[in-house]
All heavy atoms as TSV, in Angstrom:
chain	resi	resn	atom	element	x	y	z
A	1	MET	N	N	64.866	-0.024	145.684
A	1	MET	CA	C	64.848	-0.921	144.495
A	1	MET	C	C	66.307	-1.160	143.920
A	1	MET	O	O	66.508	-2.331	143.670
A	1	MET	CB	C	63.765	-0.580	143.535
A	1	MET	CG	C	63.612	-1.599	142.358
A	1	MET	SD	S	62.698	-2.904	143.049
A	1	MET	CE	C	62.672	-3.917	141.649
A	2	LEU	N	N	66.936	-0.136	143.654
A	2	LEU	CA	C	68.279	-0.121	143.167
A	2	LEU	C	C	69.249	-0.889	144.130
A	2	LEU	O	O	70.038	-1.721	143.629
A	2	LEU	CB	C	68.778	1.269	142.851
A	2	LEU	CG	C	70.215	1.227	142.210
A	2	LEU	CD1	C	70.178	0.536	140.837
A	2	LEU	CD2	C	70.669	2.737	142.142
A	3	GLY	N	N	69.050	-0.814	145.424
A	3	GLY	CA	C	69.882	-1.638	146.349
A	3	GLY	C	C	69.581	-3.032	146.246
A	3	GLY	O	O	70.501	-3.712	146.399
A	4	PHE	N	N	68.396	-3.397	146.123
A	4	PHE	CA	C	68.053	-4.780	146.010
A	4	PHE	C	C	68.678	-5.337	144.657
A	4	PHE	O	O	69.132	-6.473	144.797
A	4	PHE	CB	C	66.467	-5.001	145.963
A	4	PHE	CG	C	66.014	-6.368	145.840
A	4	PHE	CD1	C	66.232	-7.313	146.784
A	4	PHE	CD2	C	65.589	-6.837	144.537
A	4	PHE	CE1	C	65.637	-8.578	146.700
A	4	PHE	CE2	C	65.059	-8.135	144.346
A	4	PHE	CZ	C	65.185	-9.056	145.429
A	5	ILE	N	N	68.602	-4.662	143.597
A	5	ILE	CA	C	69.222	-5.393	142.406
A	5	ILE	C	C	70.695	-5.426	142.580
A	5	ILE	O	O	71.338	-6.329	142.067
A	5	ILE	CB	C	68.845	-4.270	141.275
A	5	ILE	CG1	C	67.248	-4.390	140.949
A	5	ILE	CG2	C	69.618	-4.706	140.008
A	5	ILE	CD1	C	66.871	-3.359	139.901
A	6	ILE	N	N	71.338	-4.401	143.165
A	6	ILE	CA	C	72.772	-4.497	143.334
A	6	ILE	C	C	73.135	-5.607	144.383
A	6	ILE	O	O	74.188	-6.389	143.968
A	6	ILE	CB	C	73.262	-3.167	143.938
A	6	ILE	CG1	C	73.182	-2.075	142.847
A	6	ILE	CG2	C	74.757	-3.271	144.378
A	6	ILE	CD1	C	73.619	-0.658	143.294
A	7	CYS	N	N	72.342	-5.825	145.349
A	7	CYS	CA	C	72.662	-7.026	146.294
A	7	CYS	C	C	72.441	-8.348	145.635
A	7	CYS	O	O	73.213	-9.165	145.812
A	7	CYS	CB	C	71.603	-6.830	147.478
A	7	CYS	SG	S	72.160	-5.574	148.687
A	8	MET	N	N	71.391	-8.429	144.797
A	8	MET	CA	C	71.182	-9.683	143.996
A	8	MET	C	C	72.300	-9.906	143.028
A	8	MET	O	O	72.699	-11.042	142.769
A	8	MET	CB	C	69.806	-9.661	143.392
A	8	MET	CG	C	68.590	-9.713	144.425
A	8	MET	SD	S	68.718	-10.976	145.528
A	8	MET	CE	C	68.381	-12.349	144.550
A	9	GLY	N	N	72.753	-8.867	142.338
A	9	GLY	CA	C	73.855	-9.120	141.442
A	9	GLY	C	C	75.066	-9.493	142.027
A	9	GLY	O	O	75.821	-10.345	141.577
A	10	LEU	N	N	75.384	-8.869	143.309
A	10	LEU	CA	C	76.586	-9.188	143.970
A	10	LEU	C	C	76.482	-10.626	144.525
A	10	LEU	O	O	77.463	-11.456	144.482
A	10	LEU	CB	C	76.662	-8.235	145.124
A	10	LEU	CG	C	78.032	-8.354	146.056
A	10	LEU	CD1	C	79.256	-8.181	145.298
A	10	LEU	CD2	C	77.987	-7.480	147.216
A	11	LEU	N	N	75.293	-10.971	145.080
A	11	LEU	CA	C	75.079	-12.445	145.473
A	11	LEU	C	C	75.283	-13.308	144.317
A	11	LEU	O	O	75.954	-14.485	144.550
A	11	LEU	CB	C	73.812	-12.560	146.154
A	11	LEU	CG	C	73.398	-13.966	146.602
A	11	LEU	CD1	C	74.244	-14.304	147.834
A	11	LEU	CD2	C	71.879	-13.993	146.995
A	12	SER	N	N	74.706	-13.110	143.174
A	12	SER	CA	C	74.873	-13.947	141.998
A	12	SER	C	C	76.406	-14.119	141.617
A	12	SER	O	O	76.833	-15.178	141.332
A	12	SER	CB	C	73.972	-13.441	140.776
A	12	SER	OG	O	72.714	-13.402	141.144
A	13	PHE	N	N	77.042	-13.015	141.683
A	13	PHE	CA	C	78.449	-13.066	141.340
A	13	PHE	C	C	79.289	-13.887	142.390
A	13	PHE	O	O	80.137	-14.735	141.919
A	13	PHE	CB	C	79.030	-11.614	141.317
A	13	PHE	CG	C	80.494	-11.555	140.963
A	13	PHE	CD1	C	80.911	-11.747	139.721
A	13	PHE	CD2	C	81.401	-11.196	141.899
A	13	PHE	CE1	C	82.305	-11.729	139.337
A	13	PHE	CE2	C	82.796	-11.139	141.656
A	13	PHE	CZ	C	83.300	-11.432	140.424
A	14	MET	N	N	78.976	-13.699	143.556
A	14	MET	CA	C	79.657	-14.511	144.585
A	14	MET	C	C	79.421	-15.982	144.523
A	14	MET	O	O	80.289	-16.832	144.627
A	14	MET	CB	C	79.299	-13.928	146.001
A	14	MET	CG	C	79.849	-12.680	146.347
A	14	MET	SD	S	79.327	-11.904	147.885
A	14	MET	CE	C	79.675	-13.064	149.034
A	15	LEU	N	N	78.062	-16.349	144.235
A	15	LEU	CA	C	77.784	-17.752	143.983
A	15	LEU	C	C	78.471	-18.261	142.859
A	15	LEU	O	O	78.966	-19.420	142.684
A	15	LEU	CB	C	76.246	-17.898	143.871
A	15	LEU	CG	C	75.456	-17.819	145.241
A	15	LEU	CD1	C	74.006	-17.680	144.889
A	15	LEU	CD2	C	75.860	-18.860	146.177
A	16	TRP	N	N	78.572	-17.550	141.732
A	16	TRP	CA	C	79.238	-17.993	140.544
A	16	TRP	C	C	80.786	-18.220	140.792
A	16	TRP	O	O	81.191	-19.206	140.326
A	16	TRP	CB	C	79.096	-16.939	139.415
A	16	TRP	CG	C	79.800	-17.223	138.130
A	16	TRP	CD1	C	79.381	-18.111	137.177
A	16	TRP	CD2	C	81.058	-16.723	137.650
A	16	TRP	NE1	N	80.305	-18.208	136.207
A	16	TRP	CE2	C	81.348	-17.342	136.430
A	16	TRP	CE3	C	81.946	-15.638	138.175
A	16	TRP	CZ2	C	82.481	-16.925	135.731
A	16	TRP	CZ3	C	83.047	-15.355	137.425
A	16	TRP	CH2	C	83.245	-15.925	136.277
A	17	ILE	N	N	81.327	-17.284	141.474
A	17	ILE	CA	C	82.821	-17.553	141.876
A	17	ILE	C	C	82.917	-18.768	142.752
A	17	ILE	O	O	83.874	-19.622	142.506
A	17	ILE	CB	C	83.316	-16.206	142.582
A	17	ILE	CG1	C	83.461	-14.998	141.589
A	17	ILE	CG2	C	84.749	-16.565	143.208
A	17	ILE	CD1	C	84.537	-15.206	140.508
A	18	GLY	N	N	82.005	-18.971	143.686
A	18	GLY	CA	C	82.126	-20.095	144.538
A	18	GLY	C	C	81.905	-21.406	143.727
A	18	GLY	O	O	82.685	-22.435	143.934
A	19	PHE	N	N	81.015	-21.364	142.746
A	19	PHE	CA	C	80.839	-22.658	142.064
A	19	PHE	C	C	82.041	-22.971	141.141
A	19	PHE	O	O	82.431	-24.076	141.011
A	19	PHE	CB	C	79.634	-22.619	141.144
A	19	PHE	CG	C	78.311	-22.950	141.864
A	19	PHE	CD1	C	77.306	-21.879	141.952
A	19	PHE	CD2	C	78.266	-24.062	142.641
A	19	PHE	CE1	C	76.189	-22.181	142.582
A	19	PHE	CE2	C	76.980	-24.300	143.421
A	19	PHE	CZ	C	75.934	-23.358	143.302
A	20	LYS	N	N	82.676	-21.962	140.591
A	20	LYS	CA	C	83.887	-22.187	139.765
A	20	LYS	C	C	85.032	-22.684	140.547
A	20	LYS	O	O	85.831	-23.603	140.173
A	20	LYS	CB	C	84.279	-20.781	139.181
A	20	LYS	CG	C	83.381	-20.348	138.025
A	20	LYS	CD	C	83.594	-21.207	136.772
A	20	LYS	CE	C	82.731	-20.748	135.655
A	20	LYS	NZ	N	82.855	-21.604	134.490
A	21	LEU	N	N	85.252	-21.969	141.791
A	21	LEU	CA	C	86.319	-22.451	142.577
A	21	LEU	C	C	86.143	-23.845	143.156
A	21	LEU	O	O	87.027	-24.744	143.126
A	21	LEU	CB	C	86.480	-21.581	143.813
A	21	LEU	CG	C	87.095	-20.177	143.427
A	21	LEU	CD1	C	87.169	-19.239	144.661
A	21	LEU	CD2	C	88.568	-20.299	142.925
A	22	THR	N	N	84.843	-24.210	143.496
A	22	THR	CA	C	84.629	-25.605	143.972
A	22	THR	C	C	84.789	-26.562	142.976
A	22	THR	O	O	85.397	-27.610	143.181
A	22	THR	CB	C	83.160	-25.606	144.608
A	22	THR	OG1	O	82.964	-24.642	145.580
A	22	THR	CG2	C	82.865	-26.911	145.057
A	23	GLY	N	N	84.382	-26.381	141.737
A	23	GLY	CA	C	84.601	-27.232	140.580
A	23	GLY	C	C	86.045	-27.400	140.255
A	23	GLY	O	O	86.542	-28.489	139.973
A	24	ALA	N	N	86.858	-26.352	140.315
A	24	ALA	CA	C	88.204	-26.392	139.984
A	24	ALA	C	C	88.945	-27.222	141.152
A	24	ALA	O	O	89.847	-28.032	140.816
A	24	ALA	CB	C	88.863	-24.987	139.938
A	25	ILE	N	N	88.621	-27.091	142.304
A	25	ILE	CA	C	89.212	-27.771	143.464
A	25	ILE	C	C	88.830	-29.269	143.353
A	25	ILE	O	O	89.621	-30.110	143.514
A	25	ILE	CB	C	88.926	-27.164	144.773
A	25	ILE	CG1	C	89.517	-25.872	144.946
A	25	ILE	CG2	C	89.145	-28.160	145.908
A	25	ILE	CD1	C	89.044	-25.087	146.155
A	26	PHE	N	N	87.582	-29.552	143.077
A	26	PHE	CA	C	87.102	-30.972	142.910
A	26	PHE	C	C	87.887	-31.671	141.793
A	26	PHE	O	O	88.330	-32.757	141.812
A	26	PHE	CB	C	85.622	-30.974	142.695
A	26	PHE	CG	C	85.036	-32.387	142.388
A	26	PHE	CD1	C	85.042	-33.238	143.471
A	26	PHE	CD2	C	84.627	-32.789	141.224
A	26	PHE	CE1	C	84.664	-34.531	143.218
A	26	PHE	CE2	C	84.206	-34.106	140.925
A	26	PHE	CZ	C	84.176	-34.932	142.072
A	27	SER	N	N	88.074	-30.932	140.622
A	27	SER	CA	C	88.701	-31.470	139.583
A	27	SER	C	C	90.284	-31.734	139.726
A	27	SER	O	O	90.694	-32.888	139.475
A	27	SER	CB	C	88.605	-30.506	138.305
A	27	SER	OG	O	89.228	-30.947	137.218
A	28	ALA	N	N	90.798	-30.790	140.445
A	28	ALA	CA	C	92.129	-31.076	140.904
A	28	ALA	C	C	92.408	-32.102	141.820
A	28	ALA	O	O	93.268	-32.973	141.574
A	28	ALA	CB	C	92.782	-29.788	141.497
A	29	CYS	N	N	91.480	-32.343	142.850
A	29	CYS	CA	C	91.561	-33.456	143.755
A	29	CYS	C	C	91.339	-34.817	143.082
A	29	CYS	O	O	92.022	-35.775	143.363
A	29	CYS	CB	C	90.554	-33.112	144.965
A	29	CYS	SG	S	91.051	-31.938	146.115
A	30	PHE	N	N	90.390	-34.787	142.062
A	30	PHE	CA	C	90.044	-36.062	141.378
A	30	PHE	C	C	91.290	-36.425	140.641
A	30	PHE	O	O	91.602	-37.623	140.586
A	30	PHE	CB	C	88.809	-35.811	140.447
A	30	PHE	CG	C	88.584	-37.067	139.645
A	30	PHE	CD1	C	87.890	-38.059	140.206
A	30	PHE	CD2	C	88.920	-37.204	138.369
A	30	PHE	CE1	C	87.435	-39.174	139.545
A	30	PHE	CE2	C	88.580	-38.237	137.549
A	30	PHE	CZ	C	87.813	-39.201	138.085
A	31	TRP	N	N	91.947	-35.413	139.996
A	31	TRP	CA	C	93.107	-35.838	139.179
A	31	TRP	C	C	94.376	-36.294	140.086
A	31	TRP	O	O	94.937	-37.353	139.787
A	31	TRP	CB	C	93.605	-34.615	138.320
A	31	TRP	CG	C	94.789	-34.799	137.571
A	31	TRP	CD1	C	94.798	-35.483	136.377
A	31	TRP	CD2	C	96.194	-34.570	137.858
A	31	TRP	NE1	N	96.143	-35.596	135.868
A	31	TRP	CE2	C	96.946	-34.991	136.783
A	31	TRP	CE3	C	96.760	-33.958	138.933
A	31	TRP	CZ2	C	98.406	-34.839	136.725
A	31	TRP	CZ3	C	98.223	-33.834	138.887
A	31	TRP	CH2	C	98.941	-34.218	137.852
A	32	LEU	N	N	94.485	-35.619	141.249
A	32	LEU	CA	C	95.534	-35.905	142.105
A	32	LEU	C	C	95.427	-37.288	142.776
A	32	LEU	O	O	96.360	-38.103	142.838
A	32	LEU	CB	C	95.838	-34.872	143.184
A	32	LEU	CG	C	97.101	-34.889	143.952
A	32	LEU	CD1	C	98.283	-35.002	143.175
A	32	LEU	CD2	C	97.045	-33.816	144.912
A	33	PHE	N	N	94.279	-37.568	143.290
A	33	PHE	CA	C	93.973	-38.755	144.131
A	33	PHE	C	C	93.538	-39.883	143.476
A	33	PHE	O	O	93.485	-41.047	144.037
A	33	PHE	CB	C	93.098	-38.371	145.410
A	33	PHE	CG	C	93.719	-37.247	146.232
A	33	PHE	CD1	C	93.044	-36.027	146.457
A	33	PHE	CD2	C	94.832	-37.508	146.935
A	33	PHE	CE1	C	93.584	-35.128	147.274
A	33	PHE	CE2	C	95.388	-36.592	147.729
A	33	PHE	CZ	C	94.742	-35.411	147.871
A	34	ILE	N	N	92.983	-39.778	142.291
A	34	ILE	CA	C	92.431	-40.858	141.526
A	34	ILE	C	C	93.266	-41.165	140.273
A	34	ILE	O	O	93.727	-42.345	140.000
A	34	ILE	CB	C	90.945	-40.756	141.268
A	34	ILE	CG1	C	90.115	-40.682	142.585
A	34	ILE	CG2	C	90.356	-41.823	140.329
A	34	ILE	CD1	C	88.723	-40.525	142.492
A	35	GLU	N	N	93.396	-40.153	139.349
A	35	GLU	CA	C	94.050	-40.499	138.047
A	35	GLU	C	C	95.510	-40.646	138.221
A	35	GLU	O	O	95.967	-41.493	137.511
A	35	GLU	CB	C	93.642	-39.382	137.164
A	35	GLU	CG	C	92.292	-39.288	136.690
A	35	GLU	CD	C	92.006	-38.314	135.652
A	35	GLU	OE1	O	93.003	-37.642	135.167
A	35	GLU	OE2	O	90.797	-38.145	135.166
A	36	VAL	N	N	96.239	-39.985	139.078
A	36	VAL	CA	C	97.708	-40.133	139.171
A	36	VAL	C	C	98.044	-41.544	139.640
A	36	VAL	O	O	98.871	-42.200	139.133
A	36	VAL	CB	C	98.293	-39.007	139.980
A	36	VAL	CG1	C	99.693	-39.257	140.327
A	36	VAL	CG2	C	98.113	-37.711	139.268
A	37	PRO	N	N	97.341	-42.114	140.767
A	37	PRO	CA	C	97.714	-43.351	141.195
A	37	PRO	C	C	97.392	-44.481	140.108
A	37	PRO	O	O	98.075	-45.459	140.026
A	37	PRO	CB	C	96.885	-43.539	142.456
A	37	PRO	CG	C	96.594	-42.256	143.017
A	37	PRO	CD	C	96.515	-41.403	141.736
A	38	LEU	N	N	96.279	-44.161	139.504
A	38	LEU	CA	C	95.932	-45.271	138.353
A	38	LEU	C	C	96.941	-45.188	137.290
A	38	LEU	O	O	97.251	-46.275	136.671
A	38	LEU	CB	C	94.553	-44.968	137.817
A	38	LEU	CG	C	93.373	-45.284	138.728
A	38	LEU	CD1	C	92.081	-44.881	138.001
A	38	LEU	CD2	C	93.382	-46.839	138.953
A	39	ALA	N	N	97.499	-43.956	136.957
A	39	ALA	CA	C	98.461	-43.856	135.845
A	39	ALA	C	C	99.837	-44.499	136.329
A	39	ALA	O	O	100.464	-45.106	135.614
A	39	ALA	CB	C	98.652	-42.427	135.489
A	40	VAL	N	N	100.115	-44.324	137.641
A	40	VAL	CA	C	101.354	-44.947	138.085
A	40	VAL	C	C	101.278	-46.426	138.125
A	40	VAL	O	O	102.177	-47.263	137.723
A	40	VAL	CB	C	101.662	-44.423	139.497
A	40	VAL	CG1	C	102.863	-45.271	140.125
A	40	VAL	CG2	C	102.001	-42.889	139.406
A	41	ALA	N	N	100.080	-47.007	138.448
A	41	ALA	CA	C	99.900	-48.455	138.482
A	41	ALA	C	C	99.901	-48.921	137.017
A	41	ALA	O	O	100.553	-50.024	136.728
A	41	ALA	CB	C	98.500	-48.748	139.165
A	42	ALA	N	N	99.324	-48.310	136.055
A	42	ALA	CA	C	99.323	-48.669	134.711
A	42	ALA	C	C	100.739	-48.693	134.099
A	42	ALA	O	O	101.182	-49.511	133.360
A	42	ALA	CB	C	98.439	-47.720	133.851
A	43	GLY	N	N	101.521	-47.700	134.566
A	43	GLY	CA	C	102.932	-47.541	134.069
A	43	GLY	C	C	103.661	-48.750	134.753
A	43	GLY	O	O	104.576	-49.323	134.019
A	44	GLY	N	N	103.470	-49.029	136.014
A	44	GLY	CA	C	104.164	-50.186	136.620
A	44	GLY	C	C	103.772	-51.500	135.849
A	44	GLY	O	O	104.738	-52.353	135.732
A	45	ILE	N	N	102.533	-51.691	135.632
A	45	ILE	CA	C	102.231	-52.981	134.916
A	45	ILE	C	C	102.809	-52.995	133.583
A	45	ILE	O	O	103.195	-54.096	133.049
A	45	ILE	CB	C	100.610	-53.003	134.888
A	45	ILE	CG1	C	100.072	-53.296	136.215
A	45	ILE	CG2	C	100.187	-54.198	134.013
A	45	ILE	CD1	C	98.602	-53.184	136.277
A	46	GLY	N	N	102.836	-51.797	132.854
A	46	GLY	CA	C	103.384	-51.726	131.545
A	46	GLY	C	C	104.859	-52.088	131.531
A	46	GLY	O	O	105.375	-52.693	130.870
A	47	LEU	N	N	105.589	-51.547	132.635
A	47	LEU	CA	C	107.056	-51.922	132.818
A	47	LEU	C	C	107.257	-53.408	133.056
A	47	LEU	O	O	108.158	-53.994	132.481
A	47	LEU	CB	C	107.545	-51.100	134.069
A	47	LEU	CG	C	109.130	-51.180	134.200
A	47	LEU	CD1	C	109.898	-50.594	133.026
A	47	LEU	CD2	C	109.455	-50.462	135.558
A	48	ILE	N	N	106.367	-53.923	133.851
A	48	ILE	CA	C	106.528	-55.390	134.111
A	48	ILE	C	C	106.248	-56.237	132.792
A	48	ILE	O	O	106.932	-57.073	132.446
A	48	ILE	CB	C	105.593	-55.889	135.291
A	48	ILE	CG1	C	106.034	-55.242	136.638
A	48	ILE	CG2	C	105.418	-57.391	135.357
A	48	ILE	CD1	C	104.950	-55.448	137.708
A	49	CYS	N	N	105.172	-55.814	132.021
A	49	CYS	CA	C	104.903	-56.483	130.802
A	49	CYS	C	C	105.936	-56.400	129.741
A	49	CYS	O	O	106.283	-57.318	128.969
A	49	CYS	CB	C	103.561	-56.043	130.314
A	49	CYS	SG	S	102.197	-56.590	131.189
A	50	CYS	N	N	106.748	-55.169	129.880
A	50	CYS	CA	C	107.750	-54.981	128.783
A	50	CYS	C	C	109.017	-55.775	129.109
A	50	CYS	O	O	109.947	-55.858	128.230
A	50	CYS	CB	C	108.109	-53.458	128.733
A	50	CYS	SG	S	106.868	-52.527	127.707
A	51	CYS	N	N	109.065	-56.361	130.393
A	51	CYS	CA	C	110.203	-57.157	130.670
A	51	CYS	C	C	110.219	-58.529	129.914
A	51	CYS	O	O	111.213	-59.172	129.768
A	51	CYS	CB	C	110.420	-57.413	132.174
A	51	CYS	SG	S	110.799	-55.863	132.955
A	52	THR	N	N	109.060	-58.952	129.460
A	52	THR	CA	C	109.032	-60.111	128.714
A	52	THR	C	C	108.809	-59.863	127.250
A	52	THR	O	O	108.233	-58.793	126.850
A	52	THR	CB	C	107.803	-60.977	129.263
A	52	THR	OG1	O	106.645	-60.301	128.930
A	52	THR	CG2	C	107.936	-61.235	130.651
A	53	ILE	N	N	109.337	-60.686	126.348
A	53	ILE	CA	C	109.272	-60.448	124.956
A	53	ILE	C	C	107.812	-60.595	124.370
A	53	ILE	O	O	107.379	-59.777	123.569
A	53	ILE	CB	C	110.232	-61.348	124.229
A	53	ILE	CG1	C	111.628	-60.990	124.608
A	53	ILE	CG2	C	110.017	-61.333	122.699
A	53	ILE	CD1	C	112.748	-61.908	123.931
A	54	ILE	N	N	107.097	-61.537	125.012
A	54	ILE	CA	C	105.741	-61.905	124.486
A	54	ILE	C	C	104.827	-60.662	124.872
A	54	ILE	O	O	103.935	-60.396	123.976
A	54	ILE	CB	C	105.321	-63.187	125.055
A	54	ILE	CG1	C	106.234	-64.217	124.516
A	54	ILE	CG2	C	103.841	-63.552	124.694
A	54	ILE	CD1	C	105.862	-65.532	125.164
A	55	LEU	N	N	104.924	-60.107	125.902
A	55	LEU	CA	C	103.937	-59.122	126.462
A	55	LEU	C	C	104.313	-57.683	126.123
A	55	LEU	O	O	103.650	-56.751	126.744
A	55	LEU	CB	C	103.682	-59.311	127.888
A	55	LEU	CG	C	102.924	-60.491	128.290
A	55	LEU	CD1	C	102.913	-60.653	129.820
A	55	LEU	CD2	C	101.644	-60.721	127.674
A	56	ILE	N	N	105.265	-57.409	125.230
A	56	ILE	CA	C	105.623	-56.047	124.898
A	56	ILE	C	C	104.554	-55.163	124.333
A	56	ILE	O	O	104.237	-54.100	124.857
A	56	ILE	CB	C	106.927	-56.075	123.944
A	56	ILE	CG1	C	108.117	-56.426	124.868
A	56	ILE	CG2	C	107.028	-54.690	123.439
A	56	ILE	CD1	C	109.367	-56.511	124.039
A	57	PRO	N	N	103.676	-55.798	123.465
A	57	PRO	CA	C	102.550	-54.982	122.941
A	57	PRO	C	C	101.603	-54.596	124.092
A	57	PRO	O	O	101.008	-53.503	124.040
A	57	PRO	CB	C	101.860	-55.901	121.931
A	57	PRO	CG	C	102.964	-56.819	121.585
A	57	PRO	CD	C	103.816	-56.995	122.666
A	58	VAL	N	N	101.393	-55.425	125.033
A	58	VAL	CA	C	100.411	-55.187	126.129
A	58	VAL	C	C	101.021	-54.045	127.080
A	58	VAL	O	O	100.363	-53.213	127.536
A	58	VAL	CB	C	100.152	-56.538	126.951
A	58	VAL	CG1	C	99.240	-56.195	128.134
A	58	VAL	CG2	C	99.460	-57.555	126.090
A	59	GLY	N	N	102.324	-54.204	127.183
A	59	GLY	CA	C	102.989	-53.191	128.059
A	59	GLY	C	C	103.050	-51.776	127.340
A	59	GLY	O	O	102.817	-50.778	128.103
A	60	ILE	N	N	103.184	-51.794	126.043
A	60	ILE	CA	C	103.039	-50.466	125.436
A	60	ILE	C	C	101.690	-49.877	125.494
A	60	ILE	O	O	101.417	-48.676	125.715
A	60	ILE	CB	C	103.484	-50.672	123.858
A	60	ILE	CG1	C	104.925	-51.033	123.776
A	60	ILE	CG2	C	103.051	-49.454	123.129
A	60	ILE	CD1	C	105.408	-51.282	122.357
A	61	TRP	N	N	100.606	-50.760	125.441
A	61	TRP	CA	C	99.267	-50.349	125.700
A	61	TRP	C	C	99.025	-49.749	127.056
A	61	TRP	O	O	98.469	-48.684	127.207
A	61	TRP	CB	C	98.266	-51.423	125.417
A	61	TRP	CG	C	96.722	-50.979	125.577
A	61	TRP	CD1	C	96.076	-50.370	124.632
A	61	TRP	CD2	C	95.984	-51.135	126.742
A	61	TRP	NE1	N	94.883	-50.069	125.164
A	61	TRP	CE2	C	94.750	-50.628	126.386
A	61	TRP	CE3	C	96.232	-51.783	127.965
A	61	TRP	CZ2	C	93.742	-50.560	127.346
A	61	TRP	CZ3	C	95.158	-51.748	128.915
A	61	TRP	CH2	C	93.921	-51.101	128.597
A	62	PHE	N	N	99.595	-50.408	128.098
A	62	PHE	CA	C	99.590	-49.847	129.465
A	62	PHE	C	C	100.280	-48.578	129.606
A	62	PHE	O	O	99.766	-47.686	130.300
A	62	PHE	CB	C	100.123	-50.931	130.534
A	62	PHE	CG	C	99.068	-51.928	130.951
A	62	PHE	CD1	C	99.209	-53.216	130.618
A	62	PHE	CD2	C	97.987	-51.552	131.715
A	62	PHE	CE1	C	98.252	-54.159	131.008
A	62	PHE	CE2	C	97.092	-52.447	132.215
A	62	PHE	CZ	C	97.215	-53.798	131.866
A	63	PHE	N	N	101.422	-48.355	129.011
A	63	PHE	CA	C	102.175	-47.128	129.031
A	63	PHE	C	C	101.251	-45.927	128.497
A	63	PHE	O	O	101.112	-44.930	128.952
A	63	PHE	CB	C	103.374	-47.180	128.309
A	63	PHE	CG	C	104.484	-47.625	129.184
A	63	PHE	CD1	C	105.318	-48.723	128.611
A	63	PHE	CD2	C	104.830	-47.227	130.349
A	63	PHE	CE1	C	106.391	-49.278	129.473
A	63	PHE	CE2	C	105.856	-47.728	131.207
A	63	PHE	CZ	C	106.698	-48.868	130.598
A	64	LYS	N	N	100.658	-46.275	127.268
A	64	LYS	CA	C	99.855	-45.346	126.656
A	64	LYS	C	C	98.619	-44.898	127.421
A	64	LYS	O	O	98.239	-43.768	127.634
A	64	LYS	CB	C	99.230	-45.787	125.309
A	64	LYS	CG	C	100.362	-45.832	124.158
A	64	LYS	CD	C	99.769	-46.329	122.849
A	64	LYS	CE	C	100.812	-46.429	121.856
A	64	LYS	NZ	N	100.310	-46.884	120.517
A	65	THR	N	N	98.074	-45.945	128.089
A	65	THR	CA	C	96.887	-45.675	129.036
A	65	THR	C	C	97.252	-44.724	130.220
A	65	THR	O	O	96.652	-43.834	130.547
A	65	THR	CB	C	96.274	-46.946	129.485
A	65	THR	OG1	O	95.895	-47.772	128.397
A	65	THR	CG2	C	95.117	-46.740	130.357
A	66	GLY	N	N	98.388	-45.076	130.698
A	66	GLY	CA	C	98.960	-44.317	131.933
A	66	GLY	C	C	99.207	-42.760	131.501
A	66	GLY	O	O	98.966	-41.948	132.200
A	67	PHE	N	N	99.830	-42.648	130.288
A	67	PHE	CA	C	100.122	-41.324	129.804
A	67	PHE	C	C	98.736	-40.614	129.573
A	67	PHE	O	O	98.566	-39.335	129.770
A	67	PHE	CB	C	101.057	-41.291	128.587
A	67	PHE	CG	C	102.416	-41.375	128.885
A	67	PHE	CD1	C	103.216	-42.454	128.407
A	67	PHE	CD2	C	103.063	-40.475	129.853
A	67	PHE	CE1	C	104.490	-42.584	128.708
A	67	PHE	CE2	C	104.455	-40.828	130.142
A	67	PHE	CZ	C	105.201	-41.830	129.421
A	68	LYS	N	N	97.809	-41.220	129.001
A	68	LYS	CA	C	96.525	-40.584	128.766
A	68	LYS	C	C	95.834	-40.251	130.071
A	68	LYS	O	O	95.031	-39.217	130.069
A	68	LYS	CB	C	95.576	-41.493	127.941
A	68	LYS	CG	C	95.948	-41.633	126.555
A	68	LYS	CD	C	95.114	-42.520	125.768
A	68	LYS	CE	C	95.467	-42.714	124.323
A	68	LYS	NZ	N	94.742	-43.567	123.625
A	69	LEU	N	N	96.008	-40.902	131.159
A	69	LEU	CA	C	95.464	-40.620	132.400
A	69	LEU	C	C	96.075	-39.408	133.029
A	69	LEU	O	O	95.458	-38.589	133.587
A	69	LEU	CB	C	95.390	-41.786	133.356
A	69	LEU	CG	C	94.423	-42.904	133.290
A	69	LEU	CD1	C	94.838	-44.082	134.163
A	69	LEU	CD2	C	93.046	-42.311	133.607
A	70	LEU	N	N	97.463	-39.286	132.851
A	70	LEU	CA	C	98.213	-38.098	133.295
A	70	LEU	C	C	97.977	-36.847	132.559
A	70	LEU	O	O	97.724	-35.792	133.130
A	70	LEU	CB	C	99.648	-38.626	133.389
A	70	LEU	CG	C	100.185	-39.394	134.608
A	70	LEU	CD1	C	101.701	-39.557	134.393
A	70	LEU	CD2	C	99.869	-38.792	135.868
A	71	ILE	N	N	97.934	-36.951	131.232
A	71	ILE	CA	C	97.837	-35.808	130.475
A	71	ILE	C	C	96.672	-36.072	129.531
A	71	ILE	O	O	96.809	-36.719	128.338
A	71	ILE	CB	C	99.062	-35.608	129.627
A	71	ILE	CG1	C	100.286	-35.595	130.537
A	71	ILE	CG2	C	99.060	-34.355	128.758
A	71	ILE	CD1	C	101.584	-35.680	129.753
A	72	PRO	N	N	95.443	-35.539	129.892
A	72	PRO	CA	C	94.269	-35.775	128.958
A	72	PRO	C	C	94.445	-35.088	127.749
A	72	PRO	O	O	95.080	-33.953	127.679
A	72	PRO	CB	C	93.135	-35.094	129.936
A	72	PRO	CG	C	93.694	-35.051	131.188
A	72	PRO	CD	C	95.088	-34.931	131.128
A	73	GLY	N	N	93.930	-35.637	126.603
A	73	GLY	CA	C	93.993	-34.918	125.366
A	73	GLY	C	C	95.091	-35.577	124.458
A	73	GLY	O	O	95.372	-35.044	123.374
A	74	ILE	N	N	95.859	-36.459	125.020
A	74	ILE	CA	C	97.011	-37.064	124.104
A	74	ILE	C	C	96.414	-38.057	123.207
A	74	ILE	O	O	95.574	-38.789	123.575
A	74	ILE	CB	C	97.996	-37.813	124.931
A	74	ILE	CG1	C	98.827	-36.670	125.710
A	74	ILE	CG2	C	98.958	-38.621	124.117
A	74	ILE	CD1	C	99.863	-37.298	126.597
């Protein structure tokens, strides 16, 4: 009976580690392949908008959006 409890505890621990690692890898891939290109695109649009005097407020908004995508919590 003690061996069964130890095996179940070990299996639970291994599954917990697997779920943590999978979640971390998924989160890193989402940031790298989705959020970074969107942030670069937003920064590019912001740069283009800041070249004109009329669209500077829109360009600043795009820059802020790009930084918020790159660094969550700003």
